[in-house]
Every structure is written in structure tokens, then in C-alpha cells.
C-alpha positions, 0 to 999 in steps of 0.5 A: 201137520202130522206125517199122515196129513202130509202124505195125504197131500203128496202125489206119491201117496198110496193106499193099502187095506191093511196099513192105510196110507202108504208111500207108493215108493216103498209100499210101506208106512211113512217113517220120515221125521220132519220133512220128506225129501220125496214129497211132491205137493198134489195140487188137486188136494186141499192142504189143511193147516192149523186144524183145531181140536174138536169138542168130544164131550157131548158125544161121549156123554150121549154115547154112554147114555145110549149104551145104558139104554142098550144094557136095559134092553138086554136085561129086559130081553133076558127076562122076556126070554126066560118067560118065553122059555117057561111058557114053551116048556109048559107047552112041551110038558103038556100044560095049558097056555091060553091063546092070550098068553101065547099072543102076548108073549109073541108081541113082547118078544117082537117089540123088544127085538125091534127096540133093541135093534134100533137102539143098537144101531144108533149106539153103534153110530154114536160110538163110531162118531165118538171114536173117530173124533177122538182119533182126529183130536189125537192126530192134531197133537201126535204126528206119528200115529199109525193110521189116518183118522178115517180108519177109526170109522172105516176100519169097522166095515172092511172085511177081515180088517174089522177083526183087528183094526178098531182094536189097534186104534183103540190101543193107540188112542189110549197109549199115545194120549197117555204118553203125550200128556205125560211128556215132560211130566214123568211124575204126573200120573194119568189114569188111562189103563189099557187093562180092559181093552183086551177083554172089551175087544174079545167080548165084542167079537164073541157078542157078534158071533153070539148075535149071529147064532141067536139070529140064525137059530130064531130064524130057522126055528120051526119046532117047539124044541127049536124055540126052546133052544132059541130062548136059551141062546138069547139069554146067553147072548144077553148076558154077554151083551150086558158085560160088554156094555159095562166095559164099553161104558168104562172105556169111553168114560176113562178116555173122555175124562183124560181127553180134555187134557189135550185141549190145555196141553201144547 
């Protein structure tokens, strides 16, 4: 049983929004090795022994497929925004645009927006499910992880904490998996580089900000100039989203390729 799993069944466990499970005696992460001398079993909590790794391959495959769908929609939105920008500049310069063309433009923009929101939400749920399962599996092999596996899901939703906790867990996922597999096999190279993680998280944060800006600009657009600006913001946001999608696929695929080794390594 991992340290965190043991602490979850102790009467002296505590919780801190920044650290996760802590010892109520020290208000810090547990640091003991082996058995904790202060451990008192909480009879109200079920104890889990011999938890097995859970398959995660289907989740990673489905997640990558969903990300490709989001990427395709990003491309279509960029094209659509470019078409809308052309239509709006034509109107602004005094050119003629038929009612049919204007209505078709509005319908296309609205339809793509709905499809994108649906795909984005579904892919986000799929990512969190994959992420938590991956961290759960690593917990069954490594007993010194920094956070409970529930943080792989909850960390995305706690204000302020969601600016850094998922990134910390992803880094730990990569680093600890590589170290565990390479343990005792120094000559065995594991292709699990963290070089893309910083860029991935930076783009994730920028994409979130860009999405908020795009939404607010579109929501409050009341003039022709506002709509033109909105179409430009959509293009920029779409480009960021495309790059983010490619990097996310790379990160998920790289880890999924290595995660299978956990099943065969004691």
C-alpha cells in the first residue's frame, strides 16, 4: 500500500487544498518510510489491499481520437472566421452582401460553435478520465507520489490550484514512471521526455485566456467593427488551439506507449 493510501485510512489524516492529504499532527505531507508509528486505523474507512492496475489503453485511444476531432473543428472555425471577416469587411467598405449569404454565414458560425463546445467538453472529460486512471496506476507501483490520485481529477476544478496542480501531476507522472521502469535497468532507455510539458501547460493556460477573450468579445459585439475584431480573435484562438491539440496528442501518446510497461514490471 502506498503512503498516501495508508494515510487515507488513518484517524489522524488531514486535508490541505494546496498539498492534498496531510498529517494532522504536522499539517504537512507524510514523510515516513514503511510503517508510520503514529498510525491509528480509522474503522469507518475501508482499507484496500492488492489493488491492480487498470487498463488505460482504450481511454488513451479514445482521447486521441476526440482531440483530433477538436483539431479539425479548430481548422474549420479558422476558415469560417476568415470567411466571416471577408464578408464583414465587404459590408464595411460599402460592398453588397445578399441576405442569403449573411444568413448562411450566421448559421455556419453558430453550428460550428455548438459542435466545438460539445467536442471540447467531451474531450475534456475524456482527458481527465485518462489522466486520473494513469495516476491511479502509478500509485499502485510507486508509494512516494506527492498527491492522492483524486487530485488528477479534482485539481482541474479547484480555483487557483488549477493553475499549477495538473501540471505538477503530469510532470510526476512522467518522471516517476520513467524512474520506476528504469529502476535496476540503467542501460534501458525509456523514451518519455518532459520537454513538451512546459509548452503544453503554457499553451493550455493561454488557450483558456484566449477562449475567454473570444467569448467576451463575441458576446458584447454590437457594431460592425466589433464583429470584425471578434473574427480576428477567433482566428488567433483557433491557431493556439491547433498547436495545443498537436502537443496534447504527443503527450498522451508518449505516455500511453510507456504505461503498458507498468503491467509487466514488478
